[in-house]
Every structure is written in C-alpha cells, then in structure tokens.
C-alpha positions in Angstrom: 54.0 182.8 9.6 51.2 185.2 9.1 51.3 188.7 10.5 49.0 187.9 13.4 51.1 185.0 14.5 54.3 186.8 14.2 53.8 189.3 17.1 52.5 186.5 19.3 55.6 184.4 18.6 57.8 187.5 19.3 55.9 188.0 22.6 56.5 184.4 23.6 60.2 184.7 22.8 60.5 187.9 24.8 58.6 186.4 27.8 60.8 183.3 27.7 64.0 185.4 27.4 62.9 187.6 30.3 62.1 184.4 32.4 65.6 183.0 31.8 67.1 186.4 32.4 65.3 186.8 35.7 66.6 183.4 36.8 70.1 184.5 35.9 69.6 187.7 37.8 68.4 185.8 40.9 71.6 183.7 40.7 73.7 186.7 40.3 72.0 188.5 43.2 72.5 185.4 45.4 76.2 185.3 44.5 76.5 189.1 45.2 74.7 188.8 48.5 76.9 185.9 49.5 80.0 187.9 48.6 78.6 191.0 50.5 78.0 188.8 53.6 81.6 187.5 53.4 83.0 191.1 53.0 80.8 192.3 55.9 82.2 189.5 58.1 85.8 190.5 57.2 85.0 194.2 57.9 83.6 193.4 61.3 86.7 191.3 62.1 89.0 194.1 60.9 87.0 196.6 63.1 87.4 194.4 66.1 91.1 194.0 65.4 91.5 197.7 65.1 89.7 198.3 68.4 92.0 195.8 70.1 95.0 197.4 68.6 93.8 200.9 69.7 93.3 199.7 73.2 96.8 198.1 73.2 98.2 201.4 71.9 96.5 203.4 74.6 97.9 201.1 77.3 101.4 201.4 75.8 101.0 205.1 75.7 100.1 205.2 79.4 103.1 203.0 80.2 105.4 205.3 78.2 104.0 208.3 80.1 104.7 206.6 83.4 108.2 205.7 82.3 108.9 209.3 81.2 107.7 210.6 84.6 110.1 208.2 86.4 112.9 209.3 84.1 112.2 212.9 84.9 112.3 212.2 88.6 115.6 210.3 88.2 117.1 213.0 86.0 116.4 215.7 88.6 118.1 213.5 91.2 121.1 212.9 89.0 121.4 216.7 88.2 121.3 217.4 92.0 124.1 215.0 92.6 126.2 216.3 89.8 125.8 219.9 90.9 126.4 219.2 94.6 129.7 220.2 96.1 132.3 217.4 96.1 133.1 215.9 99.4 136.6 215.4 100.3 137.7 211.8 100.8 138.6 210.8 104.3 142.0 209.9 105.1 
C-alpha cells in the first residue's frame, strides 16, 4: 500500500471496529438495563415486605402493651389478696 492509502485503510478499520464496538455496547447496556429493572422489582418487593412486617410488629407491640397492662392490674389484685388479713374458717 502506498502512504496515502494506508491512513485511509486505518481509518476504515477504526470506523468498522467502533461500529462493532458500539453494537456490543448497546447489547451490554440492554442487558444491564434488564438486570437493573429486575433488581428494582426485587427491591420494591422487599420494601413492601418490610412495610408489612413493620405494621405487623407495631400491632404485636400494641397487643403486648395491652397484655402488660392487664397483667399489672391482675398483679395488684393478687398482691392485695396476699396481704389481706386471713379470714378464719367457719365451723
């Protein structure tokens, strides 16, 4: 090849390589975007599950607080009965 044709051939090779590379990049981007969409869906599902678990935990906490209040009431009654003077049996 002559010196004038050599740079032209090099430019053609570079252009062809870049064209193929851009196709490869588009495929890679499409795969990455698909993967990101899948991960986004999983994250949204996990966030919804976490919200549901948080609500269930709050309800359980309220139930536990109510149960503790009832136990406190019963405990005060039991203590009152234990400290009350003993009654003599009849007979």
